[in-house]
Structure formats: C-alpha cells, structure tokens
N, CA, C and O atoms as a printed pandas DataFrame, in Angstrom:
     atom_number atom_name residue_name chain_id  residue_number  x_coord  y_coord  z_coord
0              1         N          MET        A               1   -3.698  -10.584   27.052
1              2        CA          MET        A               1   -4.743  -11.231   26.275
2              3         C          MET        A               1   -4.106  -11.990   25.115
3              4         O          MET        A               1   -3.175  -11.500   24.476
4              5         N          THR        A               2   -4.604  -13.157   24.858
5              6        CA          THR        A               2   -4.099  -13.953   23.746
6              7         C          THR        A               2   -5.116  -13.946   22.613
7              8         O          THR        A               2   -6.244  -13.481   22.780
8              9         N          THR        A               3   -4.718  -14.452   21.490
9             10        CA          THR        A               3   -5.623  -14.561   20.352
10            11         C          THR        A               3   -6.719  -15.562   20.687
11            12         O          THR        A               3   -6.457  -16.645   21.210
12            13         N          GLN        A               4   -7.957  -15.173   20.374
13            14        CA          GLN        A               4   -9.102  -16.047   20.643
14            15         C          GLN        A               4   -9.873  -16.258   19.345
15            16         O          GLN        A               4   -9.930  -15.378   18.487
16            17         N          PHE        A               5  -10.461  -17.434   19.222
17            18        CA          PHE        A               5  -11.257  -17.754   18.045
18            19         C          PHE        A               5  -12.719  -17.909   18.427
19            20         O          PHE        A               5  -13.042  -18.449   19.485
20            21         N          ILE        A               6  -13.589  -17.435   17.565
21            22        CA          ILE        A               6  -15.023  -17.649   17.715
22            23         C          ILE        A               6  -15.381  -18.763   16.745
23            24         O          ILE        A               6  -15.052  -18.700   15.561
24            25         N          THR        A               7  -16.058  -19.781   17.259
25            26        CA          THR        A               7  -16.384  -20.947   16.442
26            27         C          THR        A               7  -17.890  -21.186   16.417
27            28         O          THR        A               7  -18.631  -20.702   17.273
28            29         N          ASP        A               8  -18.318  -21.945   15.413
29            30        CA          ASP        A               8  -19.725  -22.359   15.378
30            31         C          ASP        A               8  -19.875  -23.635   16.194
31            32         O          ASP        A               8  -18.920  -24.095   16.821
32            33         N          ASN        A               9  -21.073  -24.204   16.184
33            34        CA          ASN        A               9  -21.347  -25.405   16.990
34            35         C          ASN        A               9  -20.529  -26.614   16.550
35            36         O          ASN        A               9  -20.337  -27.550   17.326
36            37         N          GLN        A              10  -20.044  -26.597   15.301
37            38        CA          GLN        A              10  -19.237  -27.719   14.810
38            39         C          GLN        A              10  -17.740  -27.488   15.035
39            40         O          GLN        A              10  -16.923  -28.338   14.683
40            41         N          GLY        A              11  -17.384  -26.358   15.612
41            42        CA          GLY        A              11  -15.983  -26.065   15.882
42            43         C          GLY        A              11  -15.259  -25.363   14.744
43            44         O          GLY        A              11  -14.045  -25.172   14.806
44            45         N          ASN        A              12  -15.992  -24.978   13.706
45            46        CA          ASN        A              12  -15.386  -24.245   12.592
46            47         C          ASN        A              12  -15.101  -22.810   13.022
47            48         O          ASN        A              12  -15.962  -22.148   13.602
48            49         N          LYS        A              13  -13.907  -22.338   12.740
49            50        CA          LYS        A              13  -13.530  -20.974   13.113
50            51         C          LYS        A              13  -14.276  -19.975   12.238
51            52         O          LYS        A              13  -14.264  -20.077   11.011
52            53         N          LEU        A              14  -14.925  -19.008   12.882
53            54        CA          LEU        A              14  -15.698  -17.985   12.186
54            55         C          LEU        A              14  -15.052  -16.615   12.266
55            56         O          LEU        A              14  -15.180  -15.808   11.345
56            57         N          ALA        A              15  -14.360  -16.352   13.360
57            58        CA          ALA        A              15  -13.766  -15.032   13.580
58            59         C          ALA        A              15  -12.620  -15.172   14.564
59            60         O          ALA        A              15  -12.420  -16.217   15.183
60            61         N          VAL        A              16  -11.872  -14.078   14.687
61            62        CA          VAL        A              16  -10.735  -14.071   15.600
62            63         C          VAL        A              16  -10.753  -12.775   16.401
63            64         O          VAL        A              16  -11.133  -11.722   15.890
64            65         N          ILE        A              17  -10.347  -12.863   17.637
65            66        CA          ILE        A              17  -10.195  -11.687   18.494
66            67         C          ILE        A              17   -8.708  -11.554   18.800
67            68         O          ILE        A              17   -8.087  -12.463   19.351
68            69         N          LEU        A              18   -8.144  -10.387   18.425
69            70        CA          LEU        A              18   -6.714  -10.128   18.626
70            71         C          LEU        A              18   -6.528   -8.995   19.622
71            72         O          LEU        A              18   -7.372   -8.104   19.720
72            73         N          PRO        A              19   -5.425   -9.025   20.360
73            74        CA          PRO        A              19   -5.073   -7.846   21.152
74            75         C          PRO        A              19   -4.847   -6.667   20.200
75            76         O          PRO        A              19   -4.333   -6.857   19.098
76            77         N          ILE        A              20   -5.222   -5.466   20.609
77            78        CA          ILE        A              20   -5.157   -4.300   19.731
78            79         C          ILE        A              20   -3.745   -4.039   19.219
79            80         O          ILE        A              20   -3.572   -3.646   18.065
80            81         N          ASN        A              21   -2.733   -4.251   20.059
81            82        CA          ASN        A              21   -1.358   -4.007   19.598
82            83         C          ASN        A              21   -0.956   -4.993   18.510
83            84         O          ASN        A              21   -0.209   -4.639   17.598
84            85         N          GLU        A              22   -1.438   -6.213   18.597
85            86        CA          GLU        A              22   -1.143   -7.204   17.555
86            87         C          GLU        A              22   -1.883   -6.841   16.259
87            88         O          GLU        A              22   -1.326   -6.961   15.168
88            89         N          TYR        A              23   -3.131   -6.400   16.385
89            90        CA          TYR        A              23   -3.915   -5.962   15.232
90            91         C          TYR        A              23   -3.234   -4.787   14.536
91            92         O          TYR        A              23   -3.105   -4.779   13.312
92            93         N          ASN        A              24   -2.802   -3.802   15.306
93            94        CA          ASN        A              24   -2.127   -2.634   14.732
94            95         C          ASN        A              24   -0.832   -3.022   14.030
95            96         O          ASN        A              24   -0.501   -2.470   12.980
96            97         N          LYS        A              25   -0.102   -3.966   14.605
97            98        CA          LYS        A              25    1.137   -4.435   13.983
98            99         C          LYS        A              25    0.846   -5.097   12.634
99           100         O          LYS        A              25    1.571   -4.882   11.663
100          101         N          ILE        A              26   -0.202   -5.890   12.581
101          102        CA          ILE        A              26   -0.588   -6.537   11.323
102          103         C          ILE        A              26   -0.950   -5.489   10.277
103          104         O          ILE        A              26   -0.552   -5.609    9.119
104          105         N          LEU        A              27   -1.707   -4.455   10.675
105          106        CA          LEU        A              27   -2.066   -3.384    9.742
106          107         C          LEU        A              27   -0.828   -2.680    9.202
107          108         O          LEU        A              27   -0.744   -2.408    8.004
108          109         N          GLU        A              28    0.128   -2.385   10.069
109          110        CA          GLU        A              28    1.364   -1.724    9.638
110          111         C          GLU        A              28    2.122   -2.587    8.639
111          112         O          GLU        A              28    2.628   -2.085    7.635
112          113         N          GLU        A              29    2.199   -3.877    8.913
113          114        CA          GLU        A              29    2.914   -4.779    8.016
114          115         C          GLU        A              29    2.202   -4.901    6.671
115          116         O          GLU        A              29    2.855   -4.999    5.632
116          117         N          LEU        A              30    0.877   -4.896    6.681
117          118        CA          LEU        A              30    0.129   -4.939    5.422
118          119         C          LEU        A              30    0.354   -3.672    4.604
119          120         O          LEU        A              30    0.502   -3.738    3.384
120          121         N          GLU        A              31    0.380   -2.522    5.270
121          122        CA          GLU        A              31    0.648   -1.264    4.574
122          123         C          GLU        A              31    2.045   -1.270    3.960
123          124         O          GLU        A              31    2.239   -0.825    2.829
124          125         N          GLU        A              32    3.008   -1.775    4.713
125          126        CA          GLU        A              32    4.379   -1.842    4.199
126          127         C          GLU        A              32    4.458   -2.787    3.001
127          128         O          GLU        A              32    5.139   -2.495    2.018
128          129         N          LEU        A              33    3.768   -3.906    3.086
129          130        CA          LEU        A              33    3.754   -4.860    1.974
130          131         C          LEU        A              33    3.147   -4.225    0.728
131          132         O          LEU        A              33    3.649   -4.431   -0.377
132          133         N          GLU        A              34    2.068   -3.450    0.896
133          134        CA          GLU        A              34    1.446   -2.774   -0.241
134          135         C          GLU        A              34    2.418   -1.783   -0.871
135          136         O          GLU        A              34    2.496   -1.680   -2.095
136          137         N          GLU        A              35    3.158   -1.054   -0.040
137          138        CA          GLU        A              35    4.149   -0.106   -0.558
138          139         C          GLU        A              35    5.244   -0.826   -1.338
139          140         O          GLU        A              35    5.688   -0.344   -2.380
140          141         N          ILE        A              36    5.674   -1.967   -0.840
141          142        CA          ILE        A              36    6.698   -2.756   -1.533
142          143         C          ILE        A              36    6.167   -3.231   -2.886
143          144         O          ILE        A              36    6.879   -3.177   -3.889
144          145         N          LYS        A              37    4.918   -3.695   -2.913
145          146        CA          LYS        A              37    4.325   -4.149   -4.176
146          147         C          LYS        A              37    4.240   -3.006   -5.179
147          148         O          LYS        A              37    4.548   -3.191   -6.357
148          149         N          LEU        A              38    3.825   -1.822   -4.723
149          150        CA          LEU        A              38    3.736   -0.665   -5.617
150          151         C          LEU        A              38    5.112   -0.269   -6.141
151          152         O          LEU        A              38    5.254    0.077   -7.313
152          153         N          TYR        A              39    6.122   -0.318   -5.278
153          154        CA          TYR        A              39    7.488   -0.002   -5.695
154          155         C          TYR        A              39    7.960   -0.997   -6.755
155          156         O          TYR        A              39    8.510   -0.606   -7.785
156          157         N          ASP        A              40    7.739   -2.283   -6.493
157          158        CA          ASP        A              40    8.156   -3.312   -7.450
158          159         C          ASP        A              40    7.456   -3.133   -8.791
159          160         O          ASP        A              40    8.078   -3.293   -9.841
160          161         N          GLU        A              41    6.162   -2.800   -8.763
161          162        CA          GLU        A              41    5.419   -2.574  -10.002
162          163         C          GLU        A              41    5.972   -1.368  -10.758
163          164         O          GLU        A              41    6.124   -1.413  -11.978
164          165         N          ALA        A              42    6.270   -0.300  -10.039
165          166        CA          ALA        A              42    6.825    0.897  -10.678
166          167         C          ALA        A              42    8.188    0.592  -11.294
167          168         O          ALA        A              42    8.486    1.066  -12.390
168          169         N          LYS        A              43    9.011   -0.186  -10.612
169          170        CA          LYS        A              43   10.326   -0.553  -11.151
170          171         C          LYS        A              43   10.181   -1.372  -12.435
171          172         O          LYS        A              43   10.954   -1.193  -13.376
172          173         N          ARG        A              44    9.196   -2.268  -12.474
173          174        CA          ARG        A              44    8.977   -3.087  -13.678
174          175         C          ARG        A              44    8.554   -2.221  -14.860
175          176         O          ARG        A              44    8.948   -2.481  -15.997
176          177         N          LYS        A              45    7.754   -1.195  -14.593
177          178        CA          LYS        A              45    7.240   -0.333  -15.664
178          179         C          LYS        A              45    8.219    0.760  -16.063
179          180         O          LYS        A              45    8.006    1.432  -17.072
180          181         N          ASP        A              46    9.278    0.952  -15.303
181          182        CA          ASP        A              46   10.235    2.032  -15.562
182          183         C          ASP        A              46   10.970    1.792  -16.870
183          184         O          ASP        A              46   11.604    0.754  -17.062
184          185         N          THR        A              47   10.877    2.769  -17.767
185          186        CA          THR        A              47   11.564    2.662  -19.060
186          187         C          THR        A              47   12.968    3.239  -19.000
187          188         O          THR        A              47   13.760    3.059  -19.925
188          189         N          GLY        A              48   13.276    3.929  -17.916
189          190        CA          GLY        A              48   14.583    4.559  -17.789
190          191         C          GLY        A              48   14.627    5.958  -18.362
191          192         O          GLY        A              48   15.619    6.669  -18.200
192          193         N          GLU        A              49   13.547    6.361  -19.037
193          194        CA          GLU        A              49   13.506    7.693  -19.640
194          195         C          GLU        A              49   13.352    8.753  -18.547
195          196         O          GLU        A              49   12.512    8.629  -17.655
196          197         N          ARG        A              50   14.173    9.788  -18.634
197          198        CA          ARG        A              50   14.128   10.893  -17.671
198          199         C          ARG        A              50   14.198   12.201  -18.439
199          200         O          ARG        A              50   14.776   12.273  -19.523
200          201         N          ILE        A              51   13.592   13.245  -17.852
201          202        CA          ILE        A              51   13.730   14.587  -18.421
202          203         C          ILE        A              51   14.206   15.509  -17.311
203          204         O          ILE        A              51   13.874   15.299  -16.144
204          205         N          PRO        A              52   14.969   16.510  -17.656
205          206        CA          PRO        A              52   15.434   17.453  -16.637
206          207         C          PRO        A              52   14.241   18.141  -15.958
207          208         O          PRO        A              52   13.211   18.381  -16.587
208          209         N          MET        A              53   14.395   18.448  -14.688
209          210        CA          MET        A              53   13.322   19.050  -13.915
210          211         C          MET        A              53   12.841   20.358  -14.535
211          212         O          MET        A              53   11.639   20.619  -14.584
212          213         N          GLU        A              54   13.764   21.166  -15.000
213          214        CA          GLU        A              54   13.393   22.448  -15.605
214          215         C          GLU        A              54   12.499   22.231  -16.828
215          216         O          GLU        A              54   11.542   22.976  -17.040
216          217         N          ASP        A              55   12.811   21.214  -17.627
217          218        CA          ASP        A              55   11.971   20.898  -18.784
218          219         C          ASP        A              55   10.575   20.454  -18.341
219          220         O          ASP        A              55    9.574   20.819  -18.957
220          221         N          ALA        A              56   10.522   19.678  -17.285
221          222        CA          ALA        A              56    9.230   19.228  -16.769
222          223         C          ALA        A              56    8.393   20.414  -16.312
223          224         O          ALA        A              56    7.199   20.483  -16.605
224          225         N          PHE        A              57    9.017   21.352  -15.591
225          226        CA          PHE        A              57    8.296   22.549  -15.148
226          227         C          PHE        A              57    7.792   23.351  -16.344
227          228         O          PHE        A              57    6.668   23.852  -16.332
228          229         N          ASN        A              58    8.615   23.468  -17.360
229          230        CA          ASN        A              58    8.209   24.204  -18.565
230          231         C          ASN        A              58    7.021   23.534  -19.257
231          232         O          ASN        A              58    6.105   24.212  -19.722
232          233         N          MET        A              59    7.041   22.212  -19.323
233          234        CA          MET        A              59    5.931   21.489  -19.935
234          235         C          MET        A              59    4.638   21.713  -19.151
235          236         O          MET        A              59    3.572   21.895  -19.740
236          237         N          ILE        A              60    4.738   21.698  -17.838
237          238        CA          ILE        A              60    3.562   21.928  -16.994
238          239         C          ILE        A              60    3.028   23.338  -17.202
239          240         O          ILE        A              60    1.821   23.537  -17.343
240          241         N          GLU        A              61    3.913   24.298  -17.222
241          242        CA          GLU        A              61    3.503   25.692  -17.431
242          243         C          GLU        A              61    2.837   25.879  -18.785
243          244         O          GLU        A              61    1.841   26.594  -18.890
244          245         N          GLU        A              62    3.371   25.248  -19.816
245          246        CA          GLU        A              62    2.776   25.344  -21.150
246          247         C          GLU        A              62    1.348   24.806  -21.150
247          248         O          GLU        A              62    0.457   25.403  -21.753
248          249         N          LYS        A              63    1.131   23.682  -20.475
249          250        CA          LYS        A              63   -0.212   23.102  -20.403
250          251         C          LYS        A              63   -1.153   24.010  -19.624
251          252         O          LYS        A              63   -2.316   24.158  -19.999
252          253         N          ARG        A              64   -0.671   24.617  -18.551
253          254        CA          ARG        A              64   -1.505   25.530  -17.759
254          255         C          ARG        A              64   -1.897   26.753  -18.579
255          256         O          ARG        A              64   -3.027   27.232  -18.482
256          257         N          ASN        A              65   -0.978   27.253  -19.375
257          258        CA          ASN        A              65   -1.234   28.462  -20.162
258          259         C          ASN        A              65   -2.197   28.219  -21.316
259          260         O          ASN        A              65   -2.826   29.158  -21.804
260          261         N          LYS        A              66   -2.322   26.968  -21.757
261          262        CA          LYS        A              66   -3.227   26.642  -22.861
262          263         C          LYS        A              66   -4.686   26.652  -22.420
263          264         O          LYS        A              66   -5.579   26.739  -23.262
264          265         N          LYS        A              67   -4.941   26.566  -21.142
265          266        CA          LYS        A              67   -6.327   26.497  -20.635
266          267         C          LYS        A              67   -6.991   27.830  -20.624
267          268         O          LYS        A              67   -8.152   27.938  -20.228
C-alpha cells in the first residue's frame, strides 16, 4: 500500500492514509525528537551544580521526617 491523499472537490488535500508501518515509524521518530528536545533543554538549564548522592538521600529523609 502506498500513501494516499483524500481531497475535496477542488483537489485540496484534506487527509492522508499511510501504511501502518510507516505511521508507526513516524510516531517513533517524533518520540525520539521530543526526547532530544528535552535533553537539549535540560543541558541549557544545567548549572553544573552537583551534590553527593548520600547528601541528596539525607535531604530527602529530612523532608520526610518533617511531615
């Protein structure tokens, strides 16, 4: 099956019919693109500040104990 277009009476394209494997491939590529955009955004916002994992766990525990 090839890509098909649905048109109005004037020949304007209104919709498209794709083979399911092509549709799924497009969805996968869109998901990957979204992940790349999120990664790039996170890299831009990264201040470089890091804390040791043990300190992070301690901070979480302190917040839990305050409740």
